[in-house]
N, C-alpha and C positions, 0 to 999 in steps of 0.2 A: 518430425520425430523429436524425441527428447535426446539431448546430447550432453555427454559428460567428458571431462578431461582429468587425467591423473595429476595430482599435486601432492606435495609433502608438507605437512604441518609440524610445527614444534610445540609441544605441550608447555604451556606457561608454568605449570606446577612442577613437573618432574623432568622436563627437558627432552622427553622422548620424541623421536621423529616418527610421524604417523602418516602412512599413505592414505589418501583421501580422494574420493571421486567427486570433483567439483562440477556443479551443474553449469551448463552453458545455455541450454534452452529446454523448456518443458512444454510438451504437447498434452494439454489436459484432456483432449478428446481420446487420445490413444492410451494415455496413462492416468486414468482416474485415481489410481493409488497414489501417484505423486501429488495430484491436486488435493486429495484428502490429507496427505502428510503435511502440505503447506498450511492448510487450514487448522489442523490440530497441533501444529508446532513441532513436529518430529522431523521435518525435512531438513537434510544437510546437518544433522546432529548425530553425534556418536560419542561414546565414552573413550577416553584414552586407554589403550590396552595395558599401559604400564602402571597407571595409578587410578584409573577409573574416573578421572576428572572429566566433566562434561565439555565437549568441544562442539563448536558450531561455526561454520563458515559464514562470513558476511554475504548477504545475497547480491548476486551480480549475474543476471540472466534475463532472457526474454521468455515470457509466458504467453502461450497461445491456446485458446479454446474456442473453436469455431461454433460449437453448439450453443455456448453461452455468450458469444460475440465479444470475448475478451482478448485484447492484445495489450500486454503490460511490459514496459521496460522497468526492470527492478534493479535498484542500485542501493548501496550501503547507506545506513542512517546518517553516517558522518559526512555525507555529501549533500545534505539537505540545502545548505547555503548555495549550492550550485544549481538549484532547481531551474532557473531560467535557461542556463546553458544546456542542461541535460534534457529539458523539455524540447528544445530545438533539436537536440540529438535524437530524441524519440521520433520526432517528425521525419528526420532524414532517414533513419533506419526503416521506419514503416513505409515511407515513400518508395524505397528501393524494393521492398518485399511485396507490398500490397497496394501501393499508391501509384502516382503518375509515372514513375520510372519502372514499374513492374510490367510483365506481360499481361495481355488483356484478361486471360482467365483469372489471374491473381488479383487484378484490379477489381473484378466483379466480386470476388470474395471480400476484398478490403472494404467495399462500400458498406458492408453490414457490421464491421468491427468497430468497437469503442477503443480508442487509443488512450492509454494511460501511462503515467510514470509514477513510481512509488519509491520511497526511501525507507529501508529497514524491513525486518520480517513482519512486524505487527501491521505495517501499512499494506503490504501485499496480501497478508492474511485477510485483512478487512475487505479489500476489493473483491477477493474471491468469495468471501462470505456474503457480501452484498448480492452477487449473482446467484449464489446458492439459495438465498432467502427471498429473492425477487424484489430487492430494494434498489432504489435509485441512489447511486453513490453521491450525486450532487445534492439531493434532498437531505441525505444523511449529514453532509457537512453543514448544511443550514441548521439542522437540529443541534449540532454541536455549538454553533454560533449562538443559537437561542439560549442554550444552557449557560454559555459563558457570559451572556448579557444579564442573566437573572441570578446566577449563583456567584457569590464573591469569595467563597472559601474553598475553591477547587485547587488541587495541587498542580496548577499550571506553572511550567518552568522551561528553561532552555532545553532540558533533556527529558521532558515529560510530555507525552502525547495521549490524547483521548482516542480510543479505538473500540469499534464494535466487536463484541466477542460472542454474541448470540441474541436470542429473543425468546420471549414467552408469548402466550396468546395476547397479553395486554401490554407488554413492555418491550423496549429495546434495552439490551444489557451492554454496558460499556465498562472498560477498564482504563484507568490512568496508568500508563506504562512508561518505565524508564527505557528509552530507545536503545541505549548502549548495552544494557544488561538484560532487557526483556522482563525485568521484575515488575510486578504489579504494585503500584503505590496505593491505589484506592479503587473500589468498585462503585458503579453508579447505575441506577435504573431510571429510565425515562419512559413515560407513558407513550404508547403507540399513537395516541391521539395527537401528540405534538408533531410527529412525522406526518400524519394524515392531514392535520390542519395546515401545515406549510405547503404540502403538495397540492392542496385544493385552493390555496390563496397565495400564489406566488407574487401577486402584485405588491404585497407588503414587503417582499424580499427582492424586489426587482434589481436594485443596484448591486447587492452582493451576489445574486444569482448570475448577473451578467459578468461579474469579475471571475467567477469560477467556471462558467459555461464556455464550451468551444475550445478548450485547451486540454492537453494531456494531464497536466498536474492539477487534478481536482481534489483539493485538500485545503483545510483552513490555514495550513502553514503558508499557503500562497499569500494570505493576507497578513500573516504574523511575522514572516521571515523576509527581511529585505535582502535580495540576492546580491545587491551591490556592496553591502557592508556585512561580511560574515559575522554572525553572532548578534546582529542587531535585530530587535523585535519591533514590529509596528503595532499600532493600536487599532482597535476596532471601532473607531468613532463613526457616527453616521448611522 
């Protein structure tokens, strides 16, 4: 089931205290409306009743969708440098619910689930959108790496991330988003042929594919952000 808890927020603009229902877990099978709200960016967002300033909680919940095989541990964007520790935490939580430490019926369910960990709203939106559009999220990250290797004028920075936002018949649509504010810095369109080409010739991407595969944190930031040195970015040599 989907679970919420009551919290109080303080509006940064007018100082009003606002009651808010903070999400603890989302079941996408039973609440497709919540799944849709995550994808379209309206989930956990509301205006301040005092001054109408937009308010949104940082994401911190577990998302489950058995029909689409998604199990996602969602954490705030500012915890990205903790990805190695939180990836281990995702393994531990999943193991208790659907893995080796769970009852046998739950373990059978867990065998079909993809375990993921994401940071920030744009990242979890992207994972759910991948399932919605029938895209492999690992191949999608390799597409981003292909773009980074060939384009030198992209707005890549400590607080800017590339996220899938949709597709057309011939293209994948991406946005460069400021993680802290969710503001879009730039839009980008990539031919669907790039995705299809990588998917059919993974040998050319074997090393990077191996680094991303088999772990919950399937994201190019796994290669860019050194979890042992907060704020340090690594290069994509090789």
